[in-house]
N, C-alpha and C positions, 0 to 999 in steps of 0.2 A: 644643207640646212634641215634640221629635224622638223617634221611637221608638228605643230603645237600639241596634237593629241597623243604624240608618242614621247613627249617630254616627261621625264620623271618629276615627281612632287619632291621638291628639295627642302632640306632643313639645315639650320645651323644651331648647335646646342652649346650653351655656355654652362659652366659648373657641372660638367658631364659625369664626374665621379667615375665609378667603375662600369658605367654603361647601362645601368637599369633602364633609364628613360630611353637611352638610344636603341636598346634592343627592342623595346615595346613599340617605339615609333617606327622602327624598321619593319617589325612584324605587321604593323598597321599599313605599311606601303610607302613610307617616306624614305628618301635616300639622303644621307648626310653629306654636306659639303665640308662641314668642319665640326669637330668636337674639341672644345676648349676646356682644359682642366689643370688647375694649378698643382695638384698633388702628383709628384713624379711617379709614384707607384701606380696610382689610378690611370695616369696617362699611358704607363707601360702596359697596363692591363688591356686598355682600349687598343693599343697598338698591336699587341700580340694576338688578340682574337680577330681583329679585322684582317691581319695578314694570314691568319691560320685557318679560316673557315671559308669554304666556297660560297656560302650564302652572302658573304660580304664582298663579292667580286667587285661590284660597282663602286663600293667605298674604297676598295684598294686602288682603284684608278683615279677616283675623284675627290676623295676625302682627306683633308689635312687634320691629323691629330696633333693639337698644339698644347704642349706642356707650358702653360703660361698664365699669368695673372690676367683675368678678364679686363681688369682696368687698363691694361696695355694692349688689348686685342684690337687690331685695326683691320676689320674684315676685307677691305678692298685692297690692302697691301699684303696681308699675311697669307691669303689663300693662294698656294702655288698650284695645286692640282685642279681646284674647282673655281678659281677666280674668273676664268673666262666665262663659264656657265652662269655664275652669279651676275656678272656685268651684262651679259646678253639677255637673260630671262628673268632677272630679279629673283627673290627668294619667296618660297611658299610659306615656310614656318620658322620662326625664331622660338626656340624653346629653352628652358632652364630651370633647374631646381635651385633657385637662388638660396644661399646659406640660410639656415634657420636659427642660429644662435640668438639673433636680436628678438625673436618672437617665441622661441621654444619655452615650454613650461619649465624645462630643466635649467635654462639659462637665466640671466637676470632680466630679460625682457626690456632691453633698453631701446628697442625699436629703431627709429631713425637716428638716434644719438649714437648707435653702434657702428663702429667703422667697419664691422664685417657685413653691414647692410649693403647688398648689391642691387637692390631694387632701382636705385637712381642709375646705375650703370646699365641695367637691363633696358630702362626706358630710353637712355641715350642710344643704345643700339637699335631699338625700335625706330627711332627718329632717323637714324643713319641708313639702316637697311630697308626700312619700309616694307617689311614682309606682309604677305597677304593674311597671314594669321599669326597669333602670339599665344604661347602657352607658358604659364608661369606656375611652378609647383613650390609649395612651402608647407611648413608644419601647420597643424590645425590651430595653434595659438595665435596666428595672425588674424583669426576671425574673432578673437575676444573683443568684448566692448571697449577695453582700454586702447585698442589700436584703430578705433573708428575713424579718427581724424587722419591717420596715416593711409587707411584704405581710400578715404575720400580723396586724398592727394593723388594716389595711383590712378583712381578712376578718372579724376579730372584731367590728369596728364594724357590718358589714352583717349577719352571720348569727349573731353571738354566738360566744364562745370566749375563749381566753386568749392574751396576747401579753406581750412583755417591753418595759417602757417605757424611757425614755432612761437611767434610773439602773440598768437591769438587773433591776428588780423585776417579778415576774409579776402581771399585772392581768387580771381577768376582766371582760368586757364582755357585757352582756345582748343586744346586737345590736339592730338596727333592724327585724328581722322579714323579712329577705330570705334567699333561697338563692343563693349564688354558683354558677351553673350551670357556669361555665367561665371560666378565666382563662388564656388561651393565646396563641400567636403565630400571626398569619396573614401569609402572604407575598404581596405584592400581585401578583406575576407569575403566581400561581395563579388569578387572577381577570381575566386579560386585560389587566392593566396592564403596559406594556413596560419595566418597571424593577424592580430588586431593592429592595424596600422592606418589610422585616419590621416589623410593628406588634404591640404587646401589646394585647389587648382583653379587658376584663372584662365579663361579662354576669351580672347578677343579677335575679332575679324575686321579687316580693313573695310570701311564703309562702301567703297566702290566695288568690292568683291561681294559683300553680303547682300546688299540691295534687297531683293525680294526672296532670298533663300532663307529657310528657317533652320536654325541650329537646334540640334537635339542632344541634350546632355546624356552621358552614357547611363545605360540601365544595367543593374546587376546581372552578371552571367550565371551566378550560382545562387540557387535558392537556399541550399544548405551549405555551410562552410566546409571546406576540405579539412579534415582534422590532422593534427600533428601525428597521430598514431599512423594514419593512412600514408601520409606523405614521407614519413621517415622510416617506415618499416623495411623497405628494401635495402636502404644504405645501412640501417642498424644491423640487420641480419648479416650483411656482408662483413661488417666490422667484427662481429662476434664469431663468425662461422670458422675462421681459421684456428680458433682456440677450442673448437668443439671436440678435438681429439688431442691427446697428450696430457701434460700435468695440469693444465687449467680447464680440462674438459667439463667437469661437474659445475665448476664455478661459473664458466662461460655460458653454459646452457641455462643455469639458474638465473644468471643476470640478465640474459636476453629475455627469458620468459617473464621475469619480473618487470622489466622495462615495458614489454609489450602489454602486459596485464594492467599495469598502472596507467599507461596512456590510453588504453581503450576504455578503462573504467571511468576515467576523467571525461572522455568523450561522451560516454553513455549518461553520466550525471548531468551533463550540460546539453543534451539533446534539446533542440528547440530554443535554447538560450545562447546560441552562438557556437555550440559545439566545442570540442576540445582543441582550441586553436592557441597558437603561441602568443605570449605577450609581445609588445613592440620591441623588436631588436634595436639596440642602439650601438652605434659604432665608436662612441666616445670621441674624445679629441686628442690631439697631440699632447695636450697638457696633462691629461689624466692617465696615469700608469698603464698597465697591461690590458689585455682584452678580457672582459667577462660579459655575462649576459644581462648586465644592467643593474639598476638599483635593487634593494632588498625586496621590494614588492614583486619585481620581475622574477627574481631568483626563486621567490616562494611559489609563484605561478609555474615556473619551469619544474620545480620539485614535485608539484602535483601531476606533472606530465612524466615523471620518472626520469627527469634530466637534472644533472648537477650544473648550476649556473656559475660555478666558481672560476671558470676559465674556459679556454678553447683546447680541445683535444688535437693531438697529432692525427694526420690522416692514417688510414688503415695500414699502409705500407710502412710508414715511419714508426708507427706504434709498434709494429711487429719487429722492426729492425732495431729500434732503440730500446725495446722492452719497457715501454711506458704504460703497459696495460693496467697496472695498479692504479695509476693516476687517471688514465683516460677511460677506462671501461668498468673497473671494479670498485668504484666508490660506493659507500653505503647508500647514498642518495641516488645513485644511478650514474650512467655514463655522462660525460661532457660531450657537447656537440663538436663535430669537426667543422672546419671552414665550409667544406662542401655541403654539410647538412644545413648550416646557416644559410647558404645560398638557396637551398631548396625551400627554406622557410620564407625567403624573399621572393620566390617565384622565378629565379634565374634558370635558363636552359641548362641542361646537364653538361653540355659541351664547353660552356663558358668558363675560363680559368682566370685566376687572379695572380697578379705579379707581387713580389716582395716576400718577406718572411711571414709567419703565421699571424703575428699581431697586425701587420700592415694589411694583410689580406682580409682578416676579420673586420677591421675597421672599414674597408671599402664596402664589404657586404652589409655591415650594420647601418651604414649611412645611405644605402641605396634607395631608389624609388622603385617599387616592385614592377617589373616589366609588364605583367598582365594589366595592371591599372593604366600604365603609359599607353599600351596598345589600345585599350578601350577609348581613352581620350583621343589618341591619334586618329582612330577610325571615325570618331564623331566629327573632328575637324576636316578630315579628308573628304567626307560626305559633302560638306559645304563647298570645298574647293572644286570638287568634281562637277558638282551642280552648276557652279559659277562658270567653270570653264566651258561646260556644255552650252549654257545660256549665251555666253559671249561668242562662241563659235557659230551658233545658229544666227546671231545678229550680223556677224561679219559677211 
């Protein structure tokens, strides 16, 4: 029997996507018992990285990657590797970036009338698993005034209180025994991610765990944003470098120099006003055609950073092999980004790879929660769990 103080802090994550949140929570110190994701490509991404990197050894032994609809997820039955740990010690954190179409400014904002809304399922799982902490991530749109009633319902479900139901009747909910410590918006560029990406994050702690411990919301790790010029320069150089000799030599050197100058100039223009960071990357949905860098406003912002937003480039090797340099590197408005570069813009570690074809990969990257932001939130939750564990051990 492991002594309590040697137990890992465990988490289960639903709607795990390509692992942005899982990476950040892992870096913060959580160990995953399950990652649940409906998209087969994203689930394959999680699987191949967990089996491929030594840093994920614990997960290789204890974590089930489930390619499943979270509505059919039965934690106490579906966990083969980590079920015993879950039953013996309970769960420290239930986390999830529940889908955003119901609340996103790009969607129709149907809120709770949208069948893609998984908040109800998340709250059922809170009731079932009774985790010590809950983290729910969503788009900033959920904080809009029009969703105030919906937020009241979620708060009442977690911590008790009243809300208005669909017919406008006041309903009182006893709650599930949690305190919502904070529901606020975090901006990715405050945490070293070279992108404008505000996300709404809810953190709740179980009442018997929280007691006298104070929860501290993450504070920015970066005073000045990391610019696109700085973050993409090494990979951009690598893409052009193989053309610096031979028939494309002049063109390649000129195109690389032009990209760098454009991106640096944009950064200088915006110093103190948020720096030359990228607009929000969007993954698009299965319903909307191929991959590109988003709506026309985003494409215009990319153009000012010297990048063409009209599509996604082949990676450097494939570009060389298939001779797609005219499309990928030598457009008049600048190079298109590769999937690897989009992943840098999202704050993924360089060794993380994505499954599927180029469009499937880009979609996974574009929909991700930036790992550095997840790490900051994870650390803020872990501080409470550690303090509570210490307090309870001293009493024992």
